[in-house]
KEMAR-40102 format. One record per residue (C-alpha): residue in one letter; residue number from 1; x, y, z. Coordinates in Angstrom, 3 decimals. Layout:
// residues N
+-----+-----+----------+----------+----------+
! res !   n !       c1 !       c2 !       c3 !
+-----+-----+----------+----------+----------+
!   A ! NUM !        X !        Y !        Z !
...
+-----+-----+----------+----------+----------+
This chain:
// residues 232
+-----+-----+----------+----------+----------+
! res !   n !       c1 !       c2 !       c3 !
+-----+-----+----------+----------+----------+
!   M !   1 !    0.045 !   -0.009 !   -0.082 !
!   F !   2 !    2.774 !    2.419 !    0.883 !
!   L !   3 !    4.749 !    1.669 !   -2.347 !
!   S !   4 !    1.521 !    2.141 !   -4.363 !
!   A !   5 !    0.627 !    5.344 !   -2.726 !
!   T !   6 !    4.174 !    6.813 !   -3.356 !
!   K !   7 !    4.110 !    5.476 !   -6.828 !
!   T !   8 !    7.299 !    3.424 !   -6.318 !
!   Y !   9 !    7.754 !    0.799 !   -9.005 !
!   A !  10 !   10.184 !   -2.067 !   -9.587 !
!   Y !  11 !   12.066 !   -1.508 !  -12.799 !
!   I !  12 !   13.794 !   -4.757 !  -13.260 !
!   S !  13 !   13.414 !   -8.327 !  -11.779 !
!   G !  14 !   16.113 !   -8.846 !   -9.377 !
!   G !  15 !   16.825 !  -10.973 !   -6.282 !
!   L !  16 !   14.694 !  -11.773 !   -3.281 !
!   G !  17 !   14.842 !  -10.287 !    0.185 !
!   V !  18 !   17.482 !   -7.530 !    0.684 !
!   F !  19 !   18.866 !   -8.146 !   -2.857 !
!   G !  20 !   15.421 !   -7.255 !   -4.199 !
!   F !  21 !   16.028 !   -3.536 !   -3.268 !
!   S !  22 !   17.999 !   -3.304 !   -6.569 !
!   D !  23 !   14.748 !   -3.751 !   -8.423 !
!   F !  24 !   13.749 !   -0.285 !   -7.378 !
!   I !  25 !   16.723 !    1.513 !   -8.885 !
!   M !  26 !   15.412 !    3.556 !  -11.783 !
!   T !  27 !   17.383 !    3.251 !  -15.034 !
!   E !  28 !   18.163 !    5.877 !  -17.495 !
!   E !  29 !   16.420 !    3.815 !  -20.120 !
!   Y !  30 !   13.234 !    3.833 !  -18.172 !
!   A !  31 !   13.369 !    7.493 !  -17.279 !
!   E !  32 !   13.866 !    8.368 !  -20.975 !
!   K !  33 !   10.942 !    6.090 !  -22.159 !
!   A !  34 !    8.663 !    7.461 !  -19.338 !
!   G !  35 !    9.758 !   11.007 !  -19.889 !
!   I !  36 !   10.375 !   11.572 !  -16.165 !
!   P !  37 !   13.259 !   12.889 !  -14.260 !
!   L !  38 !   15.956 !   10.270 !  -13.393 !
!   D !  39 !   15.666 !    9.395 !   -9.656 !
!   V !  40 !   18.153 !    6.616 !   -9.083 !
!   A !  41 !   17.945 !    6.079 !   -5.401 !
!   G !  42 !   14.339 !    7.414 !   -4.566 !
!   G !  43 !   12.572 !    4.041 !   -5.204 !
!   V !  44 !   15.242 !    2.192 !   -3.062 !
!   V !  45 !   14.589 !    4.614 !   -0.157 !
!   R !  46 !   10.797 !    4.433 !   -0.390 !
!   A !  47 !   11.041 !    0.591 !   -0.729 !
!   G !  48 !   13.135 !    0.563 !    2.450 !
!   I !  49 !   10.582 !    2.644 !    4.291 !
!   G !  50 !    7.755 !    0.238 !    3.049 !
!   A !  51 !    9.766 !   -2.683 !    4.264 !
!   A !  52 !   10.314 !   -1.180 !    7.616 !
!   I !  53 !    6.533 !   -0.345 !    8.002 !
!   A !  54 !    5.622 !   -4.063 !    7.055 !
!   I !  55 !    8.147 !   -5.270 !    9.705 !
!   A !  56 !    6.719 !   -2.955 !   12.327 !
!   I !  57 !    2.969 !   -3.997 !   11.629 !
!   S !  58 !    3.907 !   -7.626 !   11.627 !
!   F !  59 !    5.775 !   -7.343 !   14.953 !
!   S !  60 !    2.974 !   -5.356 !   16.560 !
!   L !  61 !    0.227 !   -7.901 !   15.455 !
!   T !  62 !    2.549 !  -10.795 !   16.607 !
!   M !  63 !    2.794 !   -9.263 !   20.089 !
!   I !  64 !   -0.923 !   -8.649 !   20.252 !
!   F !  65 !   -2.190 !  -11.968 !   19.159 !
!   W !  66 !    0.771 !  -14.460 !   20.052 !
!   R !  67 !   -0.208 !  -17.399 !   22.217 !
!   E !  68 !    2.280 !  -19.894 !   23.591 !
!   N !  69 !    1.779 !  -23.307 !   22.174 !
!   I !  70 !    0.831 !  -25.710 !   25.098 !
!   S !  71 !    1.068 !  -29.419 !   24.437 !
!   A !  72 !   -2.031 !  -31.763 !   24.943 !
!   E !  73 !   -0.128 !  -33.259 !   27.974 !
!   E !  74 !    0.526 !  -29.808 !   29.545 !
!   E !  75 !   -3.155 !  -28.740 !   29.100 !
!   S !  76 !   -4.241 !  -32.016 !   30.641 !
!   S !  77 !   -1.972 !  -31.576 !   33.568 !
!   E !  78 !   -3.131 !  -27.958 !   34.084 !
!   S !  79 !   -6.774 !  -29.040 !   34.060 !
!   E !  80 !   -6.235 !  -31.482 !   36.792 !
!   E !  81 !   -6.568 !  -29.228 !   39.814 !
!   K !  82 !   -5.330 !  -30.557 !   43.118 !
!   S !  83 !   -7.416 !  -29.863 !   46.293 !
!   T !  84 !   -5.747 !  -29.609 !   49.686 !
!   I !  85 !   -7.528 !  -30.545 !   52.805 !
!   Y !  86 !   -6.495 !  -28.958 !   56.121 !
!   S !  87 !   -6.967 !  -30.466 !   59.549 !
!   P !  88 !  -10.215 !  -29.253 !   61.161 !
!   M !  89 !   -8.985 !  -29.845 !   64.663 !
!   S !  90 !   -5.796 !  -30.240 !   66.785 !
!   G !  91 !   -5.004 !  -33.653 !   68.224 !
!   K !  92 !   -3.377 !  -37.034 !   67.687 !
!   V !  93 !   -3.711 !  -38.746 !   64.341 !
!   I !  94 !   -5.077 !  -42.362 !   64.385 !
!   A !  95 !   -5.111 !  -44.561 !   61.334 !
!   L !  96 !   -8.707 !  -44.841 !   59.909 !
!   S !  97 !   -8.461 !  -48.594 !   59.928 !
!   E !  98 !   -7.980 !  -48.666 !   63.722 !
!   I !  99 !  -11.131 !  -46.773 !   64.839 !
!   E ! 100 !  -14.194 !  -48.482 !   66.349 !
!   D ! 101 !  -16.661 !  -47.212 !   63.860 !
!   E ! 102 !  -16.815 !  -49.865 !   61.057 !
!   A ! 103 !  -18.573 !  -47.520 !   58.616 !
!   F ! 104 !  -15.419 !  -45.485 !   58.605 !
!   S ! 105 !  -12.729 !  -47.965 !   59.419 !
!   D ! 106 !  -13.234 !  -49.796 !   56.093 !
!   S ! 107 !  -13.214 !  -46.567 !   54.183 !
!   G ! 108 !  -16.832 !  -47.249 !   53.235 !
!   L ! 109 !  -17.758 !  -43.659 !   53.742 !
!   G ! 110 !  -14.477 !  -42.379 !   52.048 !
!   V ! 111 !  -10.769 !  -42.226 !   52.401 !
!   G ! 112 !   -9.125 !  -39.990 !   55.083 !
!   V ! 113 !   -7.757 !  -39.908 !   58.490 !
!   A ! 114 !   -8.973 !  -39.941 !   62.125 !
!   I ! 115 !   -7.949 !  -37.457 !   64.888 !
!   E ! 116 !   -8.297 !  -37.634 !   68.582 !
!   P ! 117 !   -8.950 !  -34.031 !   69.614 !
!   V ! 118 !   -7.416 !  -32.038 !   72.254 !
!   E ! 119 !   -9.654 !  -29.037 !   71.735 !
!   G ! 120 !  -13.479 !  -29.078 !   71.496 !
!   V ! 121 !  -13.700 !  -27.029 !   68.202 !
!   V ! 122 !  -14.234 !  -28.185 !   64.496 !
!   Y ! 123 !  -12.922 !  -25.708 !   62.014 !
!   S ! 124 !  -13.647 !  -25.654 !   58.284 !
!   P ! 125 !  -10.999 !  -27.661 !   56.390 !
!   V ! 126 !  -11.552 !  -25.802 !   53.099 !
!   D ! 127 !  -13.158 !  -22.803 !   51.607 !
!   G ! 128 !  -16.695 !  -23.925 !   50.636 !
!   V ! 129 !  -20.250 !  -24.520 !   51.846 !
!   V ! 130 !  -21.613 !  -26.305 !   54.967 !
!   S ! 131 !  -23.623 !  -28.880 !   52.807 !
!   V ! 132 !  -24.668 !  -31.111 !   55.711 !
!   L ! 133 !  -25.325 !  -30.136 !   59.368 !
!   P ! 134 !  -27.480 !  -32.537 !   61.279 !
!   S ! 135 !  -29.612 !  -31.144 !   64.128 !
!   T ! 136 !  -27.556 !  -33.138 !   66.626 !
!   F ! 137 !  -24.448 !  -31.132 !   65.504 !
!   H ! 138 !  -22.235 !  -34.233 !   65.934 !
!   A ! 139 !  -21.013 !  -34.122 !   62.313 !
!   A ! 140 !  -20.737 !  -31.869 !   59.388 !
!   C ! 141 !  -19.963 !  -32.045 !   55.696 !
!   I ! 142 !  -18.140 !  -29.077 !   53.959 !
!   T ! 143 !  -18.215 !  -29.039 !   50.140 !
!   G ! 144 !  -15.168 !  -27.273 !   48.868 !
!   K ! 145 !  -14.993 !  -25.058 !   45.888 !
!   N ! 146 !  -13.613 !  -27.771 !   43.793 !
!   G ! 147 !  -16.338 !  -30.116 !   44.654 !
!   E ! 148 !  -14.516 !  -32.006 !   47.432 !
!   M ! 149 !  -16.889 !  -33.235 !   50.161 !
!   V ! 150 !  -15.196 !  -33.299 !   53.527 !
!   L ! 151 !  -17.123 !  -35.312 !   56.175 !
!   I ! 152 !  -16.243 !  -34.763 !   59.716 !
!   H ! 153 !  -17.800 !  -37.021 !   62.303 !
!   I ! 154 !  -17.086 !  -36.183 !   65.967 !
!   G ! 155 !  -16.809 !  -39.426 !   68.014 !
!   Y ! 156 !  -18.313 !  -42.708 !   67.841 !
!   N ! 157 !  -22.163 !  -43.134 !   68.190 !
!   T ! 158 !  -22.419 !  -39.524 !   69.477 !
!   A ! 159 !  -25.620 !  -39.014 !   67.533 !
!   E ! 160 !  -27.192 !  -40.834 !   70.638 !
!   L ! 161 !  -26.407 !  -37.672 !   72.731 !
!   C ! 162 !  -29.095 !  -35.808 !   70.681 !
!   G ! 163 !  -26.944 !  -32.707 !   70.535 !
!   K ! 164 !  -26.059 !  -32.583 !   74.183 !
!   G ! 165 !  -22.507 !  -31.300 !   74.456 !
!   F ! 166 !  -22.506 !  -29.926 !   70.937 !
!   S ! 167 !  -23.209 !  -26.402 !   69.500 !
!   A ! 168 !  -23.137 !  -25.176 !   66.029 !
!   C ! 169 !  -21.387 !  -22.012 !   65.044 !
!   V ! 170 !  -22.966 !  -21.799 !   61.515 !
!   E ! 171 !  -26.127 !  -22.969 !   59.849 !
!   E ! 172 !  -26.442 !  -25.594 !   57.032 !
!   G ! 173 !  -25.853 !  -23.870 !   53.718 !
!   A ! 174 !  -23.476 !  -21.244 !   55.166 !
!   V ! 175 !  -20.416 !  -20.198 !   52.923 !
!   V ! 176 !  -17.282 !  -20.623 !   54.983 !
!   K ! 177 !  -13.494 !  -19.993 !   54.717 !
!   K ! 178 !  -10.853 !  -22.342 !   55.824 !
!   G ! 179 !  -10.423 !  -21.894 !   59.530 !
!   D ! 180 !  -13.945 !  -20.719 !   60.255 !
!   K ! 181 !  -15.548 !  -22.285 !   63.349 !
!   I ! 182 !  -18.176 !  -25.012 !   62.400 !
!   I ! 183 !  -18.981 !  -26.783 !   65.630 !
!   T ! 184 !  -17.902 !  -26.544 !   69.328 !
!   F ! 185 !  -18.209 !  -29.521 !   71.720 !
!   D ! 186 !  -17.564 !  -30.360 !   75.309 !
!   I ! 187 !  -14.802 !  -32.855 !   75.385 !
!   D ! 188 !  -15.156 !  -33.743 !   79.100 !
!   A ! 189 !  -18.921 !  -34.028 !   79.089 !
!   I ! 190 !  -18.890 !  -36.415 !   76.108 !
!   K ! 191 !  -16.205 !  -38.539 !   77.418 !
!   N ! 192 !  -17.947 !  -38.606 !   80.965 !
!   A ! 193 !  -21.039 !  -39.833 !   79.086 !
!   G ! 194 !  -18.960 !  -42.818 !   77.872 !
!   Y ! 195 !  -18.371 !  -41.853 !   74.226 !
!   S ! 196 !  -15.062 !  -41.892 !   72.179 !
!   L ! 197 !  -14.200 !  -38.568 !   70.579 !
!   V ! 198 !  -11.934 !  -40.076 !   67.771 !
!   T ! 199 !  -13.055 !  -38.033 !   64.763 !
!   P ! 200 !  -12.890 !  -39.380 !   61.213 !
!   V ! 201 !  -12.101 !  -36.760 !   58.515 !
!   V ! 202 !  -12.891 !  -38.414 !   55.131 !
!   I ! 203 !  -13.645 !  -37.575 !   51.612 !
!   G ! 204 !  -17.163 !  -38.446 !   50.909 !
!   N ! 205 !  -16.758 !  -38.371 !   47.120 !
!   T ! 206 !  -13.478 !  -40.291 !   47.135 !
!   D ! 207 !  -14.401 !  -42.074 !   43.962 !
!   D ! 208 !  -14.369 !  -38.817 !   42.036 !
!   Y ! 209 !  -10.577 !  -38.594 !   42.504 !
!   T ! 210 !   -7.544 !  -40.548 !   41.062 !
!   D ! 211 !   -5.655 !  -40.432 !   44.260 !
!   V ! 212 !   -6.251 !  -39.229 !   47.880 !
!   Q ! 213 !   -2.892 !  -38.788 !   49.393 !
!   T ! 214 !   -2.517 !  -38.830 !   53.263 !
!   L ! 215 !    0.219 !  -36.437 !   54.441 !
!   V ! 216 !    0.148 !  -37.349 !   58.170 !
!   S ! 217 !    1.284 !  -40.516 !   59.872 !
!   P ! 218 !   -0.568 !  -42.453 !   62.757 !
!   N ! 219 !    0.367 !  -41.202 !   66.175 !
!   A ! 220 !    1.539 !  -37.770 !   64.833 !
!   T ! 221 !    0.343 !  -34.646 !   66.480 !
!   V ! 222 !   -1.694 !  -32.400 !   64.064 !
!   R ! 223 !   -2.640 !  -28.815 !   64.578 !
!   T ! 224 !   -5.659 !  -27.091 !   63.141 !
!   G ! 225 !   -4.783 !  -25.833 !   59.687 !
!   D ! 226 !   -2.032 !  -28.352 !   59.016 !
!   T ! 227 !   -2.311 !  -30.168 !   55.545 !
!   V ! 228 !   -3.595 !  -33.707 !   56.079 !
!   L ! 229 !   -4.991 !  -34.706 !   52.510 !
!   V ! 230 !   -4.191 !  -33.833 !   48.944 !
!   L ! 231 !   -6.727 !  -34.922 !   46.313 !
!   S ! 232 !   -5.893 !  -35.229 !   42.625 !
+-----+-----+----------+----------+----------+
């Protein structure tokens, strides 16, 4: 467009690339036939300006629309989000297979860990929603933002207490952040009533994941907010 607008013509058929600039050198023969003043270098200068404009436009468009090539494997890897589950309480870690409650010990309700609490508070293990909170407040399920369902069941057969010794800090359906209080419970009162407080923390939708990795070992001491599980 620039060359047309400035009436710059190629007078001979020369080489390609930078060698093509010689095409734009006006010859005496052409000037005589066309009846125009001889301008030997003018065409070359205008051709150079046109080439510079083309390079600048190409560079600008490349910078605007360039997108890094990502392989299918990399895209697949990026799409597989990992979810981290944090401890909802402080206490001693117990292998899930060693607890009394068979519904949890055989991982029938999901893979996870168990914790014997030293403090009577359950905190949210993820950012998410309190999807289940029974009226007895002995358990809760928090559904995380990536769909992970973290089931926390305080003690064994504690539903029989009908809520005695338990208090809810939120309502079912509440949006919570990791570390928000969900339930408080009276450790001494529940133990004196004859109930174990060993608390399973499991992933209710374990089958939705390729792997549920446990990052704590039995008999280890865990604190609220420590990483206990990673889902992928």
